[in-house]
N, C-alpha and C positions, 0 to 999 in steps of 0.2 A: 451250216458252218462245217467247214474241213474239221479235221480233228484237233482238237485245243493241246492234246499231250498224247504222248506215244511212246511205250518202254517197252521192249520186248516184246511179249504176247499180249500186250493190254494198251487199250485206245480207248479214250477218254473225249467223247462229243457233247457239243452244247446246240441244240435246235434252233434256230428261229420260229415264231409262233408257237412256241412249246407251252404246254400249261404249268400253272401253280401247282405245288410251291417251286420256288427257282431251283431247279435239279440239272445232274449231267447223268450220262449213260456213259457207263464200262463196258467194254465189249472184249472179251477173250474167248480162249480155247477155239480161236480159228472161226469168231462168229456165232460159235455155238451159244454163249453163256452172253447175257447181258442183263445186268443189274441198275437201277434208278438210284442215284445216291443224292439225299438232300445237302444242296450247297449251304444251308446254313448249322444243322445239326451233324451233318455227315452220318447221317443214318440211311441205311438202304430203305427204299420207300417202296421200290417194286422190283419184282424179277429176281434173278438168280443172287446170290449172296458172293460176293468178290473174295477170292482169296485172299490173306493177308496180304502179300504184295502188292495188289489192286487197291486195297485201302491206301495202303502206305503213299502208292502212286497219288493217289487222290488228294490226300492230306500232305503231301510233299508240294504237288503243284497248286493247291486252293486259290493263291494268289492270281494264276493263270486262267484257272477254271472260271473264277469267278469273274474276272475281267472279261474272258469270252462271253459270259452269262449278261453282264453290264451293258456288253456293246451292243448286244441282239434284242435285249429288253429294257430300253433306257426309260419306261414308264414302271418299272420292277425292279428296280436295283439291289443287288445285297451288297452288305460292307464286305469291304477288300482287306482288312484287317482280320487275323487270325487271332 
C-alpha cells in the first residue's frame, strides 16, 4: 500500500499480507530509521523508537492508519475508535 500518512520527514505505511499483531511501520530520517507500532496499544513492537513527533503523528492519524490496515486485512480487523 502507498503511504497511509505523511508529515514532514515521517511516513507511515501499512502493508498487505503482513503478520500479526496489527501494526504500522513508521519511517523517518531519510529512510534510515524504521519502527513498527502496534495499532491497538500504540507500543513500538520492533525496530527503532520513533521520536515524539512521529508517535504524535501516529496517534493523531490512528483512524486513518487503522482503516488502511482493515482494508488490507479484512479477516483481522482492528477497532476504528480510539
